[in-house]
GUMI-267147 format. One record per residue: residue in three letters; x negated, y, z negated of N, C-alpha, C in turn. Coordinates in steps of 0.2 Angstrom, whole numbers, padded with zeros to 4 digits, always signed. Example, Ala and Ser with C-alpha at 12.3 -4.5 7.8 and 13.67 -1.06 7.14 Angstrom:
residues 2
ALA-0066-0028-0039-0062-0022-0039-0066-0016-0039/SER-0064-0011-0035-0068-0005-0036-0064+0000-0039/
//
This chain:
residues 135
MET+0048+0050-0438+0050+0053-0431+0045+0050-0426/PRO+0048+0048-0420+0043+0046-0415+0038+0051-0413/ASP+0033+0049-0410+0027+0054-0408+0029+0057-0401/MET+0030+0063-0401+0032+0067-0395+0027+0066-0389/LEU+0020+0064-0391+0015+0064-0386+0016+0057-0382/HIS+0019+0052-0385+0020+0046-0381+0027+0045-0378/MET+0031+0050-0378+0037+0050-0374+0036+0051-0367/ASP+0041+0048-0363+0041+0049-0356+0044+0056-0354/THR+0044+0058-0348+0046+0065-0346+0053+0066-0347/LEU+0058+0062-0347+0065+0063-0348+0066+0066-0355/PRO+0064+0063-0360+0066+0066-0367+0062+0072-0368/LYS+0056+0073-0366+0053+0079-0366+0056+0085-0362/GLY+0058+0083-0356+0062+0088-0352+0068+0090-0355/CYS+0072+0085-0358+0078+0087-0361+0078+0091-0367/VAL+0073+0090-0371+0072+0094-0377+0069+0101-0375/ALA+0065+0101-0370+0063+0108-0368+0068+0112-0365/ALA+0073+0108-0361+0079+0112-0358+0083+0115-0364/LEU+0085+0111-0369+0089+0113-0374+0086+0119-0378/ALA+0079+0119-0379+0076+0124-0382+0076+0130-0378/LEU+0075+0130-0371+0075+0135-0367+0082+0138-0367/LEU+0087+0134-0366+0094+0137-0366+0095+0141-0373/LEU+0093+0139-0378+0094+0142-0385+0090+0149-0385/PHE+0084+0149-0383+0080+0155-0383+0081+0160-0378/LEU+0083+0157-0372+0085+0162-0367+0092+0166-0369/LEU+0097+0162-0372+0103+0165-0374+0101+0170-0380/SER+0096+0169-0384+0094+0173-0389+0091+0179-0387/VAL+0087+0179-0382+0083+0185-0379+0089+0189-0375/SER+0093+0186-0372+0099+0189-0369+0103+0193-0373/ILE+0104+0191-0379+0108+0194-0385+0104+0201-0386/THR+0097+0200-0387+0093+0206-0389+0093+0211-0384/VAL+0093+0209-0378+0093+0214-0372+0100+0218-0372/VAL+0105+0214-0373+0112+0217-0372+0113+0221-0379/ARG+0110+0219-0384+0111+0223-0390+0107+0230-0389/LEU+0101+0230-0386+0097+0236-0385+0101+0240-0380/ARG+0104+0238-0375+0107+0242-0370+0114+0245-0373/THR+0117+0241-0377+0123+0243-0380+0123+0247-0386/LYS+0117+0247-0389+0115+0250-0396+0120+0247-0401/MET+0122+0241-0400+0125+0237-0406+0120+0232-0409/LEU+0117+0234-0414+0111+0230-0416+0113+0225-0421/ALA+0119+0225-0423+0121+0219-0428+0129+0217-0426/GLY+0130+0211-0428+0137+0209-0427+0139+0208-0420/ALA+0145+0207-0419+0147+0206-0412+0154+0209-0411/PRO+0156+0212-0405+0162+0215-0404+0168+0210-0405/ASP+0173+0213-0407+0179+0209-0408+0183+0207-0401/ASP+0181+0211-0396+0184+0210-0389+0181+0204-0386/PRO+0185+0199-0385+0182+0192-0382+0181+0193-0375/THR+0182+0199-0372+0180+0200-0365+0173+0203-0364/ARG+0170+0205-0369+0163+0209-0369+0158+0204-0369/LEU+0153+0205-0365+0147+0201-0364+0144+0199-0370/LEU+0143+0204-0375+0139+0203-0381+0143+0198-0385/ALA+0149+0198-0385+0153+0193-0389+0153+0186-0386/LYS+0153+0186-0379+0152+0179-0376+0145+0176-0377/LEU+0140+0181-0377+0133+0178-0378+0132+0176-0385/VAL+0135+0180-0390+0134+0178-0397+0137+0171-0398/ARG+0143+0170-0396+0146+0163-0397+0143+0158-0393/ALA+0140+0159-0387+0137+0154-0383+0130+0152-0386/GLN+0127+0157-0389+0121+0156-0393+0122+0152-0399/GLY+0127+0154-0403+0129+0151-0409+0131+0144-0408/ASN+0135+0143-0403+0137+0136-0402+0131+0132-0399/THR+0127+0134-0395+0121+0131-0393+0117+0129-0399/ALA+0116+0134-0404+0112+0132-0410+0115+0127-0414/GLU+0122+0126-0414+0125+0121-0418+0124+0114-0415/TYR+0123+0113-0409+0123+0107-0406+0116+0105-0404/ALA+0112+0110-0401+0105+0108-0398+0101+0105-0403/ALA+0100+0107-0409+0096+0103-0414+0097+0096-0415/MET+0104+0094-0416+0105+0087-0417+0104+0083-0411/LEU+0106+0086-0405+0105+0083-0399+0098+0081-0398/ALA+0094+0086-0399+0086+0085-0398+0084+0080-0403/VAL+0086+0080-0409+0084+0074-0414+0086+0067-0411/LEU+0092+0067-0408+0094+0060-0405+0090+0059-0399/ILE+0089+0063-0395+0085+0062-0389+0078+0060-0391/VAL+0075+0063-0396+0068+0061-0398+0068+0054-0401/MET+0073+0053-0405+0074+0046-0408+0074+0041-0403/HIS+0077+0042-0397+0077+0037-0392+0071+0038-0387/GLY+0068+0043-0387+0063+0044-0382+0057+0041-0382/ALA+0054+0039-0388+0048+0035-0389+0048+0028-0388/ALA+0054+0025-0387+0055+0018-0387+0058+0016-0380/PRO+0057+0010-0378+0061+0008-0372+0068+0008-0373/ARG+0072+0010-0368+0079+0011-0370+0083+0009-0363/PRO+0089+0008-0364+0094+0006-0358+0095+0012-0354/ALA+0096+0011-0348+0097+0016-0343+0103+0021-0345/TRP+0108+0018-0348+0114+0022-0350+0112+0027-0356/VAL+0107+0025-0360+0105+0030-0365+0101+0036-0361/SER+0097+0035-0357+0094+0040-0353+0099+0044-0349/THR+0104+0041-0347+0110+0045-0344+0113+0050-0349/MET+0114+0047-0355+0117+0051-0360+0113+0057-0362/MET+0106+0056-0362+0101+0061-0363+0102+0067-0358/ALA+0102+0065-0352+0103+0070-0347+0110+0073-0347/LEU+0115+0069-0348+0122+0072-0349+0122+0077-0355/ALA+0119+0076-0360+0119+0080-0366+0117+0087-0364/VAL+0111+0087-0360+0108+0094-0358+0113+0097-0353/ALA+0115+0093-0348+0119+0096-0343+0125+0099-0346/ALA+0128+0096-0351+0135+0098-0354+0133+0104-0358/ARG+0128+0105-0361+0126+0111-0365+0126+0117-0360/VAL+0122+0116-0355+0121+0121-0350+0128+0123-0347/VAL+0132+0118-0345+0139+0119-0342+0143+0123-0347/PHE+0143+0121-0354+0147+0125-0359+0145+0132-0359/ALA+0138+0133-0360+0136+0140-0360+0138+0144-0354/ALA+0138+0141-0348+0140+0145-0342+0147+0146-0342/GLY+0151+0141-0345+0158+0142-0345+0160+0148-0350/MET+0156+0149-0355+0157+0154-0360+0156+0161-0357/LEU+0150+0161-0353+0148+0168-0350+0152+0170-0344/LEU+0154+0165-0340+0158+0166-0334+0165+0167-0335/SER+0168+0165-0341+0175+0166-0343+0177+0174-0343/PRO+0182+0175-0340+0185+0182-0341+0186+0184-0349/SER+0188+0179-0353+0189+0181-0360+0188+0174-0364/LEU+0185+0175-0369+0184+0169-0374+0191+0167-0377/ALA+0196+0171-0376+0202+0170-0379+0207+0165-0375/ARG+0204+0164-0369+0208+0160-0364+0205+0153-0363/PHE+0209+0148-0361+0206+0142-0359+0202+0143-0353/ASN+0196+0139-0353+0192+0139-0347+0189+0132-0346/ILE+0191+0129-0340+0189+0122-0338+0182+0121-0338/ILE+0178+0126-0336+0171+0124-0337+0168+0123-0344/ARG+0171+0127-0348+0169+0127-0355+0172+0120-0358/ALA+0178+0118-0356+0180+0112-0358+0176+0106-0356/VAL+0174+0106-0350+0170+0101-0347+0164+0100-0351/GLY+0161+0106-0352+0154+0106-0356+0155+0103-0363/ALA+0161+0105-0366+0162+0103-0373+0163+0095-0373/CYS+0167+0093-0368+0169+0086-0368+0162+0082-0367/GLY+0158+0084-0362+0152+0081-0361+0147+0081-0367/THR+0147+0086-0371+0143+0086-0377+0146+0081-0382/TYR+0152+0080-0383+0155+0075-0387+0153+0068-0385/VAL+0154+0067-0379+0153+0060-0376+0146+0058-0377/ALA+0141+0063-0375+0134+0061-0375+0132+0061-0382/GLY+0134+0065-0386+0132+0065-0393+0134+0059-0397/ILE+0140+0057-0396+0143+0051-0399+0139+0045-0397/ALA+0138+0045-0390+0135+0039-0387+0128+0038-0390/LEU+0124+0044-0390+0117+0044-0392+0117+0042-0400/ALA+0122+0044-0404+0122+0042-0411+0124+0035-0412/LEU+0129+0032-0408+0130+0025-0408+0125+0021-0406/ALA+0121+0023-0401+0116+0019-0398+0110+0018-0403/LEU+0109+0023-0408+0105+0022-0413+0107+0016-0418/VAL+0113+0016-0419+0116+0011-0424+0115+0004-0421/ILE+0117+0003-0414+0117-0003-0411+0110-0006-0409/ARG+0105-0001-0409+0098-0003-0407+0095-0008-0411/
//
């Protein structure tokens, strides 16, 4: 694994942003759990804030780790500008996706913000993975 100390600021910032997103969502879940006294599980109602937070945090956990690994793998070496763009897109897409989850009136309905975030995640993740192969 490349040495994080020798990375430029973009990869470090991207990994930090993904970690912050995950942990801020996690803290938010704890706060809402304490307020609602629902200390385990998630409500079945897709309009409830706790249900949205649990899914946003879970989905972030599913993607953030792999994206962080891909970013770190590219971060310690010189890279093409398009790879740097994909790093930034990956983070932006995860933030947009989480925002789409939380701002949606219901998780049971299509939400364009969430869809844009998901598509951005797929494009950036696939591009970063393929960039490792062709490097």
